[in-house]
VEXMI-466033 format. One record per residue (C-alpha): z, y, x; residue in one letter. Coordinates in steps of 0.02 Angstrom, whole numbers, plus 50000, padded with zeros to 5 digits. Each point is the difference from the previous one (the first is absolute). Last residue first. Layout:
<pts>
<pt <Z, Y, X>, a> ...
</pts>
This chain:
<pts>
<pt <53088, 50144, 57355>, x> <pt <49903, 50065, 50144>, x> <pt <50151, 50068, 50112>, x> <pt <50062, 49822, 49960>, x> <pt <49877, 49925, 50040>, x> <pt <49964, 50090, 50157>, x> <pt <50211, 49999, 50057>, x> <pt <49957, 49792, 49969>, x> <pt <49869, 49964, 50119>, x> <pt <50088, 50106, 50130>, x> <pt <50121, 49902, 49955>, x> <pt <49919, 49818, 50039>, x> <pt <49910, 50061, 50151>, x> <pt <50174, 50040, 50088>, x> <pt <50068, 49816, 49947>, x> <pt <49854, 49909, 50051>, x> <pt <50071, 49946, 50197>, x> <pt <50142, 49987, 49924>, x> <pt <49966, 49851, 49850>, x> <pt <50000, 50059, 49840>, x> <pt <50144, 50038, 49857>, x> <pt <50029, 50077, 49833>, x> <pt <50201, 50001, 49948>, x> <pt <50056, 49945, 49835>, x> <pt <50192, 50040, 49962>, x> <pt <50130, 50021, 50123>, x> <pt <50029, 49814, 49966>, x> <pt <49811, 49977, 50060>, x> <pt <49891, 49927, 49894>, x> <pt <49836, 50020, 50153>, x> <pt <49836, 50028, 49932>, x> <pt <49882, 49961, 50155>, x> <pt <49859, 50069, 50088>, x> <pt <49845, 49980, 50087>, x> <pt <49907, 50167, 50040>, x> <pt <49793, 49967, 49932>, x> <pt <49993, 50171, 49880>, x> <pt <50019, 49895, 49879>, x> <pt <50138, 49919, 50038>, x> <pt <50084, 50160, 50045>, x> <pt <49987, 50076, 49790>, x> <pt <50021, 49850, 49960>, x> <pt <50203, 49987, 50078>, x> <pt <50005, 50159, 49943>, x> <pt <49948, 49973, 49800>, x> <pt <50135, 49827, 50042>, x> <pt <50139, 50147, 50035>, x> <pt <49988, 50089, 49855>, x> <pt <50006, 49840, 49897>, x> <pt <50152, 49929, 50100>, x> <pt <50078, 50157, 49976>, x> <pt <50088, 50167, 50113>, x> <pt <49873, 49970, 50129>, x> <pt <50073, 50002, 50171>, x> <pt <49831, 50037, 50119>, x> <pt <49954, 49931, 50182>, x> <pt <50152, 49850, 50027>, x> <pt <49961, 49914, 50157>, x> <pt <49978, 49819, 50033>, x> <pt <50013, 49931, 50156>, x> <pt <50149, 49887, 49926>, x> <pt <50019, 50052, 49819>, x> <pt <50219, 49988, 49992>, x> <pt <50017, 50199, 50055>, x> <pt <49953, 50033, 49809>, x> <pt <50142, 49925, 49929>, x> <pt <50004, 49847, 49919>, x> <pt <49928, 49901, 49854>, x> <pt <49967, 49835, 49973>, x> <pt <49838, 49917, 49952>, x> <pt <50038, 49844, 49911>, x> <pt <49937, 49837, 50060>, x> <pt <49833, 49946, 50019>, x> <pt <49971, 49808, 49959>, x> <pt <49956, 49903, 50148>, x> <pt <50173, 49970, 50051>, x> <pt <50050, 49982, 50189>, x> <pt <50179, 50080, 50022>, x> <pt <50100, 49848, 49896>, x> <pt <49960, 49831, 49969>, x> <pt <49939, 49946, 49826>, x> <pt <49861, 49954, 49993>, x> <pt <49958, 49910, 50181>, x> <pt <50165, 49906, 49957>, x> <pt <49917, 49951, 49819>, x> <pt <49881, 49924, 50113>, x> <pt <50080, 49928, 50113>, x> <pt <50124, 49904, 49869>, x> <pt <49839, 49953, 49903>, x> <pt <49912, 49909, 50144>, x> <pt <50132, 49895, 50039>, x> <pt <50042, 49963, 49808>, x> <pt <49818, 49934, 50029>, x> <pt <50021, 49910, 50178>, x> <pt <50155, 49942, 49924>, x> <pt <49911, 49922, 49841>, x> <pt <49859, 49945, 50127>, x> <pt <50109, 49912, 50096>, x> <pt <50077, 49927, 49852>, x> <pt <49839, 49929, 49915>, x> <pt <49928, 49940, 50153>, x> <pt <50162, 49889, 50055>, x> <pt <49961, 49857, 49840>, x> <pt <49835, 49986, 50053>, x> <pt <50042, 49965, 50199>, x> <pt <49994, 49786, 49962>, x> <pt <49816, 49950, 50061>, x> <pt <49920, 50187, 49992>, x> <pt <49966, 49995, 49786>, x> <pt <50015, 49817, 49953>, x> <pt <49899, 49880, 49889>, x> 
</pts>
């Protein structure tokens, strides 16, 4: 008994070519540049390279910067700690900058 007439011997090589083709597509997608699913290491830049974000504090250490960031987050202000080439900078959106500076000034007076 034969499978599909005389096509039995053609099925094996066709399946091998399909498998290799799918493998090639997967490997191209995996090793392509610019569309990686793996997060890249953050690049340090100047404080002007962060788009709309505005610097509200220039702490000396990352520990101090994280404490100040938590103060802002606890006050309901979205804050980002950015590792710039000038050192750590605490950044917020421009519409929240004046409120953030006020919250940080109050925190310094109490602390």
